[in-house]
N, C-alpha and C positions, 0 to 999 in steps of 0.2 A: 611807924612804918610810913614810907613815902607813898604817894599816889602810884608811882611807877612800880614799886614793890608790890603794892596791893593788887594792881592789875595783872602783873606777872604771875603772882600766886594764883589769882582767879583763873587765868588762862591755863596754867599747869594743872589745876585741880578740876576744872570744869570743861576745858576745851575751847570755849568761846565766850564772848561777852558782847552785850548790846549797850547802847547809851542808857536805856531805861534801867537795865540791871546795875550799871555803874552808879546811876543817880539814886536808886532806891536802896541798894545794898551798902554803898560806900560813900554816898554824898559827893560823888565826883561828877561835876556838871559838864566838864569839857573833855570827854573821853578821847576825842580825836587828837587833842593836843598831847595827852599822855601817850597815846599810841605813836604819835610822831616822834616824841622823845625816845621811846623804846626802839623804834626803827633806826633812829640816829645812833643809838648805842649798839646796833648790830643785830637786833632781834629780827627774825623773819616772821612778819605778821601779815596775813592776807585779810582782805575786806570783801565781804559779799553783801550786796545791796538786797534788801528784802522789802516786802510791801505788807503793811499791817492790814487787818480786816477793814479799817477805816479808810484805807487808800493811801495813808501816809507812808513815805519811804524812810527806811532807817538802815544803818550799817550793822553788820555782825562781824566782829573781828575774831580771827583764829590764829594760833601759832602755825606758821607754814613750814 
């Protein structure tokens, strides 16, 4: 299964994904690049910026 297929399946099954989830669950380190490929293929994916308790910012992606 390709990274794009893996992320698409995750989004359909769970509704959203973060870079940490992609790294820890699927060993995908460049989630934004995979999301960009999916958008170029016509998927409607939205991004919401969040702030971790440590103050670090991260993106959460959802099917739009």
